[in-house]
PDB file of the backbone (N, CA, C, O) and the ligand in Angstrom, with CONECT records:
HET     ZN  A 101       1
ATOM      1  N   UNK A   1      -1.172  -3.974 -39.741  1.00  0.00           N
ATOM      2  CA  UNK A   1      -0.259  -4.587 -38.765  1.00  0.00           C
ATOM      3  C   UNK A   1      -0.927  -5.945 -38.417  1.00  0.00           C
ATOM      4  O   UNK A   1      -2.096  -5.888 -38.037  1.00  0.00           O
ATOM      5  N   UNK A   2      -0.362  -7.087 -38.497  1.00  0.00           N
ATOM      6  CA  UNK A   2      -0.705  -8.333 -38.507  1.00  0.00           C
ATOM      7  C   UNK A   2      -0.418  -8.816 -37.004  1.00  0.00           C
ATOM      8  O   UNK A   2       0.680  -8.697 -36.460  1.00  0.00           O
ATOM      9  N   UNK A   3      -1.647  -9.420 -36.361  1.00  0.00           N
ATOM     10  CA  UNK A   3      -1.088  -9.861 -35.112  1.00  0.00           C
ATOM     11  C   UNK A   3      -0.294 -11.363 -35.297  1.00  0.00           C
ATOM     12  O   UNK A   3      -0.479 -12.171 -36.208  1.00  0.00           O
ATOM     13  N   UNK A   4       0.526 -11.464 -34.295  1.00  0.00           N
ATOM     14  CA  UNK A   4       1.286 -12.719 -34.228  1.00  0.00           C
ATOM     15  C   UNK A   4       0.489 -13.864 -33.569  1.00  0.00           C
ATOM     16  O   UNK A   4       0.107 -13.853 -32.399  1.00  0.00           O
ATOM     17  N   UNK A   5       0.274 -14.908 -34.510  1.00  0.00           N
ATOM     18  CA  UNK A   5      -0.569 -16.078 -34.094  1.00  0.00           C
ATOM     19  C   UNK A   5       0.493 -17.086 -33.677  1.00  0.00           C
ATOM     20  O   UNK A   5       1.402 -17.483 -34.406  1.00  0.00           O
ATOM     21  N   UNK A   6       0.267 -17.462 -32.389  1.00  0.00           N
ATOM     22  CA  UNK A   6       1.279 -18.349 -31.855  1.00  0.00           C
ATOM     23  C   UNK A   6       0.497 -19.777 -31.405  1.00  0.00           C
ATOM     24  O   UNK A   6      -0.645 -19.661 -30.961  1.00  0.00           O
ATOM     25  N   UNK A   7       0.950 -20.795 -31.488  1.00  0.00           N
ATOM     26  CA  UNK A   7       0.387 -22.129 -31.117  1.00  0.00           C
ATOM     27  C   UNK A   7       0.728 -22.135 -29.557  1.00  0.00           C
ATOM     28  O   UNK A   7       1.752 -21.776 -28.975  1.00  0.00           O
ATOM     29  N   UNK A   8      -0.397 -22.630 -29.103  1.00  0.00           N
ATOM     30  CA  UNK A   8      -0.252 -22.592 -27.682  1.00  0.00           C
ATOM     31  C   UNK A   8      -0.049 -24.309 -27.335  1.00  0.00           C
ATOM     32  O   UNK A   8      -0.864 -25.143 -27.732  1.00  0.00           O
ATOM     33  N   UNK A   9       1.062 -24.624 -26.608  1.00  0.00           N
ATOM     34  CA  UNK A   9       1.535 -25.857 -26.340  1.00  0.00           C
ATOM     35  C   UNK A   9       0.626 -26.432 -25.303  1.00  0.00           C
ATOM     36  O   UNK A   9       0.300 -25.689 -24.378  1.00  0.00           O
ATOM     37  N   UNK A  10       0.119 -27.798 -25.337  1.00  0.00           N
ATOM     38  CA  UNK A  10      -0.627 -28.406 -24.346  1.00  0.00           C
ATOM     39  C   UNK A  10      -2.182 -27.911 -24.424  1.00  0.00           C
ATOM     40  O   UNK A  10      -2.941 -28.306 -23.540  1.00  0.00           O
ATOM     41  N   UNK A  11      -2.664 -27.083 -25.429  1.00  0.00           N
ATOM     42  CA  UNK A  11      -4.113 -26.752 -25.435  1.00  0.00           C
ATOM     43  C   UNK A  11      -4.569 -27.778 -26.270  1.00  0.00           C
ATOM     44  O   UNK A  11      -3.986 -28.177 -27.278  1.00  0.00           O
ATOM     45  N   UNK A  12      -5.802 -28.260 -25.749  1.00  0.00           N
ATOM     46  CA  UNK A  12      -6.522 -29.162 -26.637  1.00  0.00           C
ATOM     47  C   UNK A  12      -7.920 -28.269 -27.282  1.00  0.00           C
ATOM     48  O   UNK A  12      -8.608 -27.486 -26.627  1.00  0.00           O
ATOM     49  N   UNK A  13      -8.075 -28.564 -28.472  1.00  0.00           N
ATOM     50  CA  UNK A  13      -9.273 -27.891 -29.066  1.00  0.00           C
ATOM     51  C   UNK A  13     -10.568 -28.455 -28.426  1.00  0.00           C
ATOM     52  O   UNK A  13     -10.815 -29.653 -28.291  1.00  0.00           O
ATOM     53  N   UNK A  14     -11.329 -27.459 -28.065  1.00  0.00           N
ATOM     54  CA  UNK A  14     -12.612 -27.737 -27.412  1.00  0.00           C
ATOM     55  C   UNK A  14     -13.565 -28.510 -28.425  1.00  0.00           C
ATOM     56  O   UNK A  14     -14.445 -29.292 -28.065  1.00  0.00           O
ATOM     57  N   UNK A  15     -13.298 -28.217 -29.602  1.00  0.00           N
ATOM     58  CA  UNK A  15     -14.411 -28.848 -30.756  1.00  0.00           C
ATOM     59  C   UNK A  15     -13.941 -30.332 -31.187  1.00  0.00           C
ATOM     60  O   UNK A  15     -14.559 -31.375 -30.968  1.00  0.00           O
ATOM     61  N   UNK A  16     -12.672 -30.179 -31.867  1.00  0.00           N
ATOM     62  CA  UNK A  16     -12.242 -31.425 -32.325  1.00  0.00           C
ATOM     63  C   UNK A  16     -11.353 -32.248 -31.408  1.00  0.00           C
ATOM     64  O   UNK A  16     -11.182 -33.432 -31.701  1.00  0.00           O
ATOM     65  N   UNK A  17     -10.788 -31.760 -30.363  1.00  0.00           N
ATOM     66  CA  UNK A  17     -10.086 -32.394 -29.337  1.00  0.00           C
ATOM     67  C   UNK A  17      -8.598 -32.521 -29.920  1.00  0.00           C
ATOM     68  O   UNK A  17      -7.813 -33.298 -29.377  1.00  0.00           O
ATOM     69  N   UNK A  18      -8.214 -31.756 -31.024  1.00  0.00           N
ATOM     70  CA  UNK A  18      -6.660 -31.744 -31.217  1.00  0.00           C
ATOM     71  C   UNK A  18      -5.907 -31.109 -30.264  1.00  0.00           C
ATOM     72  O   UNK A  18      -6.394 -30.204 -29.587  1.00  0.00           O
ATOM     73  N   UNK A  19      -4.559 -31.549 -30.106  1.00  0.00           N
ATOM     74  CA  UNK A  19      -3.715 -31.021 -29.396  1.00  0.00           C
ATOM     75  C   UNK A  19      -2.599 -30.329 -30.087  1.00  0.00           C
ATOM     76  O   UNK A  19      -2.031 -30.888 -31.025  1.00  0.00           O
ATOM     77  N   UNK A  20      -2.257 -29.171 -29.691  1.00  0.00           N
ATOM     78  CA  UNK A  20      -1.266 -28.308 -30.155  1.00  0.00           C
ATOM     79  C   UNK A  20      -1.605 -27.738 -31.742  1.00  0.00           C
ATOM     80  O   UNK A  20      -0.787 -27.320 -32.561  1.00  0.00           O
ATOM     81  N   UNK A  21      -2.973 -27.854 -31.879  1.00  0.00           N
ATOM     82  CA  UNK A  21      -3.357 -27.046 -33.155  1.00  0.00           C
ATOM     83  C   UNK A  21      -4.186 -25.895 -32.950  1.00  0.00           C
ATOM     84  O   UNK A  21      -4.889 -25.485 -33.873  1.00  0.00           O
ATOM     85  N   UNK A  22      -4.172 -25.310 -31.782  1.00  0.00           N
ATOM     86  CA  UNK A  22      -4.957 -24.081 -31.393  1.00  0.00           C
ATOM     87  C   UNK A  22      -4.029 -23.030 -31.238  1.00  0.00           C
ATOM     88  O   UNK A  22      -3.185 -23.039 -30.342  1.00  0.00           O
ATOM     89  N   UNK A  23      -4.149 -22.086 -32.102  1.00  0.00           N
ATOM     90  CA  UNK A  23      -3.406 -20.746 -32.154  1.00  0.00           C
ATOM     91  C   UNK A  23      -3.876 -19.625 -31.320  1.00  0.00           C
ATOM     92  O   UNK A  23      -5.095 -19.593 -31.155  1.00  0.00           O
ATOM     93  N   UNK A  24      -3.152 -18.662 -30.738  1.00  0.00           N
ATOM     94  CA  UNK A  24      -3.834 -17.644 -29.964  1.00  0.00           C
ATOM     95  C   UNK A  24      -3.015 -16.308 -30.414  1.00  0.00           C
ATOM     96  O   UNK A  24      -1.816 -16.347 -30.690  1.00  0.00           O
ATOM     97  N   UNK A  25      -3.776 -15.163 -30.453  1.00  0.00           N
ATOM     98  CA  UNK A  25      -3.126 -13.889 -30.730  1.00  0.00           C
ATOM     99  C   UNK A  25      -4.145 -12.867 -30.145  1.00  0.00           C
ATOM    100  O   UNK A  25      -5.348 -13.109 -30.056  1.00  0.00           O
ATOM    101  N   UNK A  26      -3.572 -11.731 -29.763  1.00  0.00           N
ATOM    102  CA  UNK A  26      -3.997 -10.722 -29.280  1.00  0.00           C
ATOM    103  C   UNK A  26      -4.615  -9.565 -30.279  1.00  0.00           C
ATOM    104  O   UNK A  26      -3.941  -9.150 -31.222  1.00  0.00           O
ATOM    105  N   UNK A  27      -5.775  -9.134 -30.045  1.00  0.00           N
ATOM    106  CA  UNK A  27      -6.140  -7.917 -30.658  1.00  0.00           C
ATOM    107  C   UNK A  27      -6.239  -6.789 -29.508  1.00  0.00           C
ATOM    108  O   UNK A  27      -7.188  -6.619 -28.743  1.00  0.00           O
ATOM    109  N   UNK A  28      -5.186  -6.149 -29.558  1.00  0.00           N
ATOM    110  CA  UNK A  28      -5.009  -5.129 -28.454  1.00  0.00           C
ATOM    111  C   UNK A  28      -5.994  -3.954 -28.632  1.00  0.00           C
ATOM    112  O   UNK A  28      -6.453  -3.385 -27.642  1.00  0.00           O
ATOM    113  N   UNK A  29      -6.302  -3.610 -29.815  1.00  0.00           N
ATOM    114  CA  UNK A  29      -7.504  -2.524 -29.846  1.00  0.00           C
ATOM    115  C   UNK A  29      -8.796  -2.929 -29.583  1.00  0.00           C
ATOM    116  O   UNK A  29      -9.614  -2.017 -29.463  1.00  0.00           O
ATOM    117  N   UNK A  30      -9.204  -4.097 -29.458  1.00  0.00           N
ATOM    118  CA  UNK A  30     -10.396  -4.700 -29.079  1.00  0.00           C
ATOM    119  C   UNK A  30     -10.387  -5.168 -27.663  1.00  0.00           C
ATOM    120  O   UNK A  30     -11.411  -5.362 -27.009  1.00  0.00           O
ATOM    121  N   UNK A  31      -9.119  -5.345 -27.212  1.00  0.00           N
ATOM    122  CA  UNK A  31      -8.641  -5.978 -26.236  1.00  0.00           C
ATOM    123  C   UNK A  31      -9.204  -7.312 -25.840  1.00  0.00           C
ATOM    124  O   UNK A  31      -9.758  -7.576 -24.773  1.00  0.00           O
ATOM    125  N   UNK A  32      -8.984  -8.103 -26.840  1.00  0.00           N
ATOM    126  CA  UNK A  32      -9.654  -9.372 -27.028  1.00  0.00           C
ATOM    127  C   UNK A  32      -8.256 -10.338 -27.166  1.00  0.00           C
ATOM    128  O   UNK A  32      -7.184  -9.859 -27.537  1.00  0.00           O
ATOM    129  N   UNK A  33      -8.412 -11.575 -26.858  1.00  0.00           N
ATOM    130  CA  UNK A  33      -7.542 -12.599 -27.057  1.00  0.00           C
ATOM    131  C   UNK A  33      -8.240 -13.709 -27.938  1.00  0.00           C
ATOM    132  O   UNK A  33      -9.106 -14.422 -27.432  1.00  0.00           O
ATOM    133  N   UNK A  34      -7.894 -13.843 -29.147  1.00  0.00           N
ATOM    134  CA  UNK A  34      -8.558 -14.922 -30.079  1.00  0.00           C
ATOM    135  C   UNK A  34      -7.863 -16.299 -30.034  1.00  0.00           C
ATOM    136  O   UNK A  34      -6.669 -16.427 -29.760  1.00  0.00           O
ATOM    137  N   UNK A  35      -8.502 -17.084 -30.256  1.00  0.00           N
ATOM    138  CA  UNK A  35      -8.089 -18.562 -30.355  1.00  0.00           C
ATOM    139  C   UNK A  35      -8.844 -19.090 -31.769  1.00  0.00           C
ATOM    140  O   UNK A  35      -9.989 -18.807 -32.121  1.00  0.00           O
ATOM    141  N   UNK A  36      -7.914 -19.901 -32.442  1.00  0.00           N
ATOM    142  CA  UNK A  36      -8.535 -20.590 -33.422  1.00  0.00           C
ATOM    143  C   UNK A  36      -7.586 -22.103 -33.675  1.00  0.00           C
ATOM    144  O   UNK A  36      -6.400 -22.278 -33.393  1.00  0.00           O
ATOM    145  N   UNK A  37      -8.444 -22.969 -34.225  1.00  0.00           N
ATOM    146  CA  UNK A  37      -7.904 -24.380 -34.459  1.00  0.00           C
ATOM    147  C   UNK A  37      -7.651 -24.517 -35.781  1.00  0.00           C
ATOM    148  O   UNK A  37      -8.582 -24.341 -36.567  1.00  0.00           O
ATOM    149  N   UNK A  38      -6.354 -24.853 -36.260  1.00  0.00           N
ATOM    150  CA  UNK A  38      -6.111 -24.960 -37.649  1.00  0.00           C
ATOM    151  C   UNK A  38      -6.711 -26.330 -37.995  1.00  0.00           C
ATOM    152  O   UNK A  38      -6.817 -26.589 -39.194  1.00  0.00           O
ATOM    153  N   UNK A  39      -7.104 -27.207 -37.127  1.00  0.00           N
ATOM    154  CA  UNK A  39      -7.587 -28.459 -37.584  1.00  0.00           C
ATOM    155  C   UNK A  39      -8.938 -28.535 -38.094  1.00  0.00           C
ATOM    156  O   UNK A  39      -9.238 -29.226 -39.067  1.00  0.00           O
ATOM    157  N   UNK A  40      -9.832 -27.757 -37.376  1.00  0.00           N
ATOM    158  CA  UNK A  40     -11.381 -27.789 -37.544  1.00  0.00           C
ATOM    159  C   UNK A  40     -11.781 -26.499 -37.902  1.00  0.00           C
ATOM    160  O   UNK A  40     -12.856 -26.420 -38.496  1.00  0.00           O
ATOM    161  N   UNK A  41     -11.133 -25.423 -37.667  1.00  0.00           N
ATOM    162  CA  UNK A  41     -11.545 -23.900 -37.963  1.00  0.00           C
ATOM    163  C   UNK A  41     -12.156 -23.452 -36.742  1.00  0.00           C
ATOM    164  O   UNK A  41     -12.659 -22.330 -36.797  1.00  0.00           O
ATOM    165  N   UNK A  42     -12.239 -24.156 -35.505  1.00  0.00           N
ATOM    166  CA  UNK A  42     -12.800 -23.540 -34.396  1.00  0.00           C
ATOM    167  C   UNK A  42     -12.219 -22.274 -34.147  1.00  0.00           C
ATOM    168  O   UNK A  42     -11.029 -22.039 -34.354  1.00  0.00           O
ATOM    169  N   UNK A  43     -13.175 -21.310 -33.630  1.00  0.00           N
ATOM    170  CA  UNK A  43     -12.814 -19.863 -33.174  1.00  0.00           C
ATOM    171  C   UNK A  43     -13.208 -19.533 -31.895  1.00  0.00           C
ATOM    172  O   UNK A  43     -14.320 -19.886 -31.504  1.00  0.00           O
ATOM    173  N   UNK A  44     -12.537 -18.972 -31.256  1.00  0.00           N
ATOM    174  CA  UNK A  44     -12.919 -18.295 -30.054  1.00  0.00           C
ATOM    175  C   UNK A  44     -12.304 -17.031 -29.715  1.00  0.00           C
ATOM    176  O   UNK A  44     -11.268 -16.656 -30.264  1.00  0.00           O
ATOM    177  N   UNK A  45     -12.982 -16.280 -28.720  1.00  0.00           N
ATOM    178  CA  UNK A  45     -12.246 -14.983 -28.298  1.00  0.00           C
ATOM    179  C   UNK A  45     -12.553 -14.729 -26.992  1.00  0.00           C
ATOM    180  O   UNK A  45     -13.625 -15.138 -26.544  1.00  0.00           O
ATOM    181  N   UNK A  46     -11.763 -14.101 -26.287  1.00  0.00           N
ATOM    182  CA  UNK A  46     -12.183 -13.762 -24.852  1.00  0.00           C
ATOM    183  C   UNK A  46     -11.667 -12.331 -24.555  1.00  0.00           C
ATOM    184  O   UNK A  46     -10.878 -11.836 -25.360  1.00  0.00           O
ATOM    185  N   UNK A  47     -12.040 -11.646 -23.488  1.00  0.00           N
ATOM    186  CA  UNK A  47     -11.582 -10.348 -23.208  1.00  0.00           C
ATOM    187  C   UNK A  47     -10.328 -10.423 -22.393  1.00  0.00           C
ATOM    188  O   UNK A  47     -10.260 -11.164 -21.412  1.00  0.00           O
ATOM    189  N   UNK A  48      -9.395  -9.712 -22.763  1.00  0.00           N
ATOM    190  CA  UNK A  48      -8.074  -9.654 -22.043  1.00  0.00           C
ATOM    191  C   UNK A  48      -8.302  -8.788 -20.803  1.00  0.00           C
ATOM    192  O   UNK A  48      -7.421  -8.738 -19.945  1.00  0.00           O
ATOM    193  N   UNK A  49      -9.349  -8.160 -20.678  1.00  0.00           N
ATOM    194  CA  UNK A  49      -9.549  -7.402 -19.296  1.00  0.00           C
ATOM    195  C   UNK A  49      -9.732  -8.179 -18.052  1.00  0.00           C
ATOM    196  O   UNK A  49      -9.396  -7.821 -16.923  1.00  0.00           O
ATOM    197  N   UNK A  50     -10.320  -9.318 -18.405  1.00  0.00           N
ATOM    198  CA  UNK A  50     -10.794 -10.203 -16.941  1.00  0.00           C
ATOM    199  C   UNK A  50      -9.644 -11.280 -16.941  1.00  0.00           C
ATOM    200  O   UNK A  50      -9.580 -12.139 -16.062  1.00  0.00           O
ATOM    201  N   UNK A  51      -8.604 -11.174 -18.127  1.00  0.00           N
ATOM    202  CA  UNK A  51      -7.799 -12.264 -17.913  1.00  0.00           C
ATOM    203  C   UNK A  51      -6.893 -12.238 -16.576  1.00  0.00           C
ATOM    204  O   UNK A  51      -6.612 -11.137 -16.102  1.00  0.00           O
ATOM    205  N   UNK A  52      -6.447 -13.371 -15.979  1.00  0.00           N
ATOM    206  CA  UNK A  52      -5.941 -13.308 -14.669  1.00  0.00           C
ATOM    207  C   UNK A  52      -4.432 -13.157 -14.761  1.00  0.00           C
ATOM    208  O   UNK A  52      -3.750 -12.540 -13.942  1.00  0.00           O
ATOM    209  N   UNK A  53      -3.972 -13.797 -15.866  1.00  0.00           N
ATOM    210  CA  UNK A  53      -2.579 -13.705 -16.317  1.00  0.00           C
ATOM    211  C   UNK A  53      -2.292 -13.145 -17.516  1.00  0.00           C
ATOM    212  O   UNK A  53      -2.056 -13.835 -18.507  1.00  0.00           O
ATOM    213  N   UNK A  54      -2.288 -11.926 -17.524  1.00  0.00           N
ATOM    214  CA  UNK A  54      -1.963 -11.430 -19.174  1.00  0.00           C
ATOM    215  C   UNK A  54      -0.665 -11.404 -19.632  1.00  0.00           C
ATOM    216  O   UNK A  54       0.292 -11.267 -18.870  1.00  0.00           O
ATOM    217  N   UNK A  55      -0.562 -11.531 -20.865  1.00  0.00           N
ATOM    218  CA  UNK A  55       0.766 -11.975 -21.391  1.00  0.00           C
ATOM    219  C   UNK A  55       1.782 -10.828 -20.940  1.00  0.00           C
ATOM    220  O   UNK A  55       1.479  -9.663 -20.680  1.00  0.00           O
ATOM    221  N   UNK A  56       3.100 -11.427 -20.901  1.00  0.00           N
ATOM    222  CA  UNK A  56       4.026 -10.273 -20.192  1.00  0.00           C
ATOM    223  C   UNK A  56       4.274  -9.139 -21.220  1.00  0.00           C
ATOM    224  O   UNK A  56       4.614  -8.047 -20.766  1.00  0.00           O
ATOM    225  N   UNK A  57       4.147  -9.280 -22.471  1.00  0.00           N
ATOM    226  CA  UNK A  57       4.449  -8.318 -23.504  1.00  0.00           C
ATOM    227  C   UNK A  57       3.551  -7.020 -23.087  1.00  0.00           C
ATOM    228  O   UNK A  57       3.896  -5.868 -23.351  1.00  0.00           O
ATOM    229  N   UNK A  58       2.513  -7.321 -22.492  1.00  0.00           N
ATOM    230  CA  UNK A  58       1.650  -6.099 -22.208  1.00  0.00           C
ATOM    231  C   UNK A  58       1.847  -5.376 -21.031  1.00  0.00           C
ATOM    232  O   UNK A  58       1.298  -4.301 -20.788  1.00  0.00           O
ATOM    233  N   UNK A  59       2.665  -5.989 -20.264  1.00  0.00           N
ATOM    234  CA  UNK A  59       3.114  -5.296 -18.904  1.00  0.00           C
ATOM    235  C   UNK A  59       3.920  -4.068 -19.369  1.00  0.00           C
ATOM    236  O   UNK A  59       3.732  -2.980 -18.825  1.00  0.00           O
ATOM    237  N   UNK A  60       4.839  -4.224 -20.392  1.00  0.00           N
ATOM    238  CA  UNK A  60       5.668  -3.039 -20.642  1.00  0.00           C
ATOM    239  C   UNK A  60       5.090  -1.829 -21.165  1.00  0.00           C
ATOM    240  O   UNK A  60       5.687  -0.768 -21.346  1.00  0.00           O
ATOM    241  N   UNK A  61       3.671  -2.118 -21.432  1.00  0.00           N
ATOM    242  CA  UNK A  61       3.052  -1.058 -22.209  1.00  0.00           C
ATOM    243  C   UNK A  61       2.475   0.052 -21.142  1.00  0.00           C
ATOM    244  O   UNK A  61       2.199   1.230 -21.366  1.00  0.00           O
ATOM    245  N   UNK A  62       2.368  -0.754 -19.796  1.00  0.00           N
ATOM    246  CA  UNK A  62       1.610   0.128 -18.782  1.00  0.00           C
ATOM    247  C   UNK A  62       2.670   0.555 -17.741  1.00  0.00           C
ATOM    248  O   UNK A  62       2.289   0.808 -16.598  1.00  0.00           O
ATOM    249  N   UNK A  63       4.079   0.659 -18.091  1.00  0.00           N
ATOM    250  CA  UNK A  63       5.178   1.169 -17.209  1.00  0.00           C
ATOM    251  C   UNK A  63       4.949   2.546 -16.830  1.00  0.00           C
ATOM    252  O   UNK A  63       4.985   3.440 -17.676  1.00  0.00           O
ATOM    253  N   UNK A  64       4.719   2.767 -15.622  1.00  0.00           N
ATOM    254  CA  UNK A  64       4.485   4.197 -15.099  1.00  0.00           C
ATOM    255  C   UNK A  64       5.551   5.356 -15.436  1.00  0.00           C
ATOM    256  O   UNK A  64       6.742   5.055 -15.350  1.00  0.00           O
ATOM    257  N   UNK A  65       5.240   6.493 -15.764  1.00  0.00           N
ATOM    258  CA  UNK A  65       6.106   7.392 -16.180  1.00  0.00           C
ATOM    259  C   UNK A  65       6.442   8.112 -15.011  1.00  0.00           C
ATOM    260  O   UNK A  65       5.508   8.708 -14.474  1.00  0.00           O
ATOM    261  N   UNK A  66       7.661   8.201 -14.447  1.00  0.00           N
ATOM    262  CA  UNK A  66       8.092   9.180 -13.547  1.00  0.00           C
ATOM    263  C   UNK A  66       8.487  10.565 -14.032  1.00  0.00           C
ATOM    264  O   UNK A  66       9.640  10.996 -14.044  1.00  0.00           O
ATOM    265  N   UNK A  67       7.474  11.166 -14.403  1.00  0.00           N
ATOM    266  CA  UNK A  67       7.964  12.540 -14.807  1.00  0.00           C
ATOM    267  C   UNK A  67       7.817  13.581 -13.744  1.00  0.00           C
ATOM    268  O   UNK A  67       8.309  14.705 -13.848  1.00  0.00           O
ATOM    269  N   UNK A  68       7.130  13.170 -12.726  1.00  0.00           N
ATOM    270  CA  UNK A  68       6.991  14.147 -11.497  1.00  0.00           C
ATOM    271  C   UNK A  68       7.952  14.122 -10.671  1.00  0.00           C
ATOM    272  O   UNK A  68       8.037  14.947  -9.761  1.00  0.00           O
ATOM    273  N   UNK A  69       8.883  13.102 -10.881  1.00  0.00           N
ATOM    274  CA  UNK A  69       9.999  12.893  -9.927  1.00  0.00           C
ATOM    275  C   UNK A  69      10.990  14.202  -9.702  1.00  0.00           C
ATOM    276  O   UNK A  69      11.582  14.721 -10.648  1.00  0.00           O
ATOM    277  N   UNK A  70      11.094  14.646  -8.419  1.00  0.00           N
ATOM    278  CA  UNK A  70      12.053  15.792  -8.142  1.00  0.00           C
ATOM    279  C   UNK A  70      13.354  15.448  -8.342  1.00  0.00           C
ATOM    280  O   UNK A  70      13.941  14.524  -7.779  1.00  0.00           O
ATOM    281  N   UNK A  71      13.869  16.320  -9.275  1.00  0.00           N
ATOM    282  CA  UNK A  71      15.338  16.180  -9.368  1.00  0.00           C
ATOM    283  C   UNK A  71      16.281  17.024  -8.418  1.00  0.00           C
ATOM    284  O   UNK A  71      16.216  18.253  -8.381  1.00  0.00           O
ATOM    285  N   UNK A  72      17.129  16.311  -7.681  1.00  0.00           N
ATOM    286  CA  UNK A  72      17.909  17.079  -6.634  1.00  0.00           C
ATOM    287  C   UNK A  72      18.616  18.030  -7.337  1.00  0.00           C
ATOM    288  O   UNK A  72      18.910  17.827  -8.515  1.00  0.00           O
ATOM    289  N   UNK A  73      18.950  19.120  -6.718  1.00  0.00           N
ATOM    290  CA  UNK A  73      19.623  20.302  -7.223  1.00  0.00           C
ATOM    291  C   UNK A  73      21.316  19.946  -7.233  1.00  0.00           C
ATOM    292  O   UNK A  73      21.928  19.844  -6.169  1.00  0.00           O
ATOM    293  N   UNK A  74      21.755  19.833  -8.102  1.00  0.00           N
ATOM    294  CA  UNK A  74      23.258  19.636  -8.252  1.00  0.00           C
ATOM    295  C   UNK A  74      24.067  20.678  -8.602  1.00  0.00           C
ATOM    296  O   UNK A  74      23.717  21.356  -9.568  1.00  0.00           O
ATOM    297  N   UNK A  75      25.349  21.024  -7.867  1.00  0.00           N
ATOM    298  CA  UNK A  75      26.109  22.168  -8.472  1.00  0.00           C
ATOM    299  C   UNK A  75      26.702  21.869  -9.749  1.00  0.00           C
ATOM    300  O   UNK A  75      27.124  20.751 -10.042  1.00  0.00           O
ATOM    301  N   UNK A  76      26.731  22.860 -10.498  1.00  0.00           N
ATOM    302  CA  UNK A  76      27.262  22.690 -11.805  1.00  0.00           C
ATOM    303  C   UNK A  76      28.583  23.807 -12.010  1.00  0.00           C
ATOM    304  O   UNK A  76      28.361  24.988 -11.746  1.00  0.00           O
ATOM    305  N   UNK A  77      29.610  23.499 -12.367  1.00  0.00           N
ATOM    306  CA  UNK A  77      30.692  24.322 -12.453  1.00  0.00           C
ATOM    307  C   UNK A  77      30.620  25.092 -13.725  1.00  0.00           C
ATOM    308  O   UNK A  77      31.416  24.872 -14.639  1.00  0.00           O
ATOM    309  N   UNK A  78      29.660  26.011 -13.805  1.00  0.00           N
ATOM    310  CA  UNK A  78      29.698  26.754 -15.062  1.00  0.00           C
ATOM    311  C   UNK A  78      30.436  28.232 -14.698  1.00  0.00           C
ATOM    312  O   UNK A  78      31.059  28.910 -15.516  1.00  0.00           O
ATOM    313  N   UNK A  79      30.246  28.525 -13.463  1.00  0.00           N
ATOM    314  CA  UNK A  79      30.951  29.840 -13.204  1.00  0.00           C
ATOM    315  C   UNK A  79      31.940  29.351 -12.386  1.00  0.00           C
ATOM    316  O   UNK A  79      31.707  28.801 -11.310  1.00  0.00           O
ATOM    317  N   UNK A  80      33.267  29.566 -12.947  1.00  0.00           N
ATOM    318  CA  UNK A  80      34.476  29.090 -12.178  1.00  0.00           C
ATOM    319  C   UNK A  80      34.619  30.517 -11.303  1.00  0.00           C
ATOM    320  O   UNK A  80      34.672  31.635 -11.817  1.00  0.00           O
ATOM    321  N   UNK A  81      34.666  30.245  -9.966  1.00  0.00           N
ATOM    322  CA  UNK A  81      35.032  31.498  -9.032  1.00  0.00           C
ATOM    323  C   UNK A  81      36.158  32.279  -9.478  1.00  0.00           C
ATOM    324  O   UNK A  81      36.233  33.508  -9.468  1.00  0.00           O
ATOM    325  N   UNK A  82      37.112  31.377  -9.910  1.00  0.00           N
ATOM    326  CA  UNK A  82      38.686  32.039 -10.092  1.00  0.00           C
ATOM    327  C   UNK A  82      38.660  32.802 -11.501  1.00  0.00           C
ATOM    328  O   UNK A  82      39.205  33.893 -11.667  1.00  0.00           O
ATOM    329  N   UNK A  83      37.986  32.127 -12.465  1.00  0.00           N
ATOM    330  CA  UNK A  83      37.906  32.421 -13.728  1.00  0.00           C
ATOM    331  C   UNK A  83      39.395  32.389 -14.186  1.00  0.00           C
ATOM    332  O   UNK A  83      39.929  33.317 -14.795  1.00  0.00           O
ATOM    333  N   UNK A  84      40.053  31.151 -13.809  1.00  0.00           N
ATOM    334  CA  UNK A  84      41.285  31.023 -14.301  1.00  0.00           C
ATOM    335  C   UNK A  84      41.322  30.446 -15.649  1.00  0.00           C
ATOM    336  O   UNK A  84      40.537  29.529 -15.888  1.00  0.00           O
ATOM    337  N   UNK A  85      42.068  30.824 -16.500  1.00  0.00           N
ATOM    338  CA  UNK A  85      42.168  30.427 -17.798  1.00  0.00           C
ATOM    339  C   UNK A  85      43.541  29.677 -18.132  1.00  0.00           C
ATOM    340  O   UNK A  85      44.592  30.313 -18.055  1.00  0.00           O
ATOM    341  N   UNK A  86      43.540  28.261 -18.520  1.00  0.00           N
ATOM    342  CA  UNK A  86      44.994  27.662 -18.604  1.00  0.00           C
ATOM    343  C   UNK A  86      45.064  27.325 -19.947  1.00  0.00           C
ATOM    344  O   UNK A  86      44.440  26.416 -20.494  1.00  0.00           O
ATOM    345  N   UNK A  87      45.956  28.197 -20.523  1.00  0.00           N
ATOM    346  CA  UNK A  87      46.294  27.927 -22.179  1.00  0.00           C
ATOM    347  C   UNK A  87      47.543  27.142 -21.996  1.00  0.00           C
ATOM    348  O   UNK A  87      48.565  27.546 -21.442  1.00  0.00           O
ATOM    349  N   UNK A  88      47.323  25.866 -22.576  1.00  0.00           N
ATOM    350  CA  UNK A  88      48.621  25.153 -22.783  1.00  0.00           C
ATOM    351  C   UNK A  88      49.127  25.280 -24.239  1.00  0.00           C
ATOM    352  O   UNK A  88      50.185  24.747 -24.574  1.00  0.00           O
TER     353      UNK A  88
HETATM  354 ZN    ZN A 101     -10.173 -28.170 -33.691  1.00  0.00          ZN2+
END
């Protein structure tokens, strides 16, 4: 599974100073965000654990499961008290 490397608009490479040449991608297994510069080959990585603004695509993975939510009892017409059969 290849990570999606996306260019970050407005980010300047700290090594060569080129703008819009830095890509970023997530390594979810290692909980790291990697960056690299396509101009000079600069690489960087930082932990996503301490990231203040995690990417929105990660928030869907921690959606709480409401499995313990009580289901209200509803009357179901399984037993028809009249047992009337309407044959048309
Ligand atoms: Zn660079």
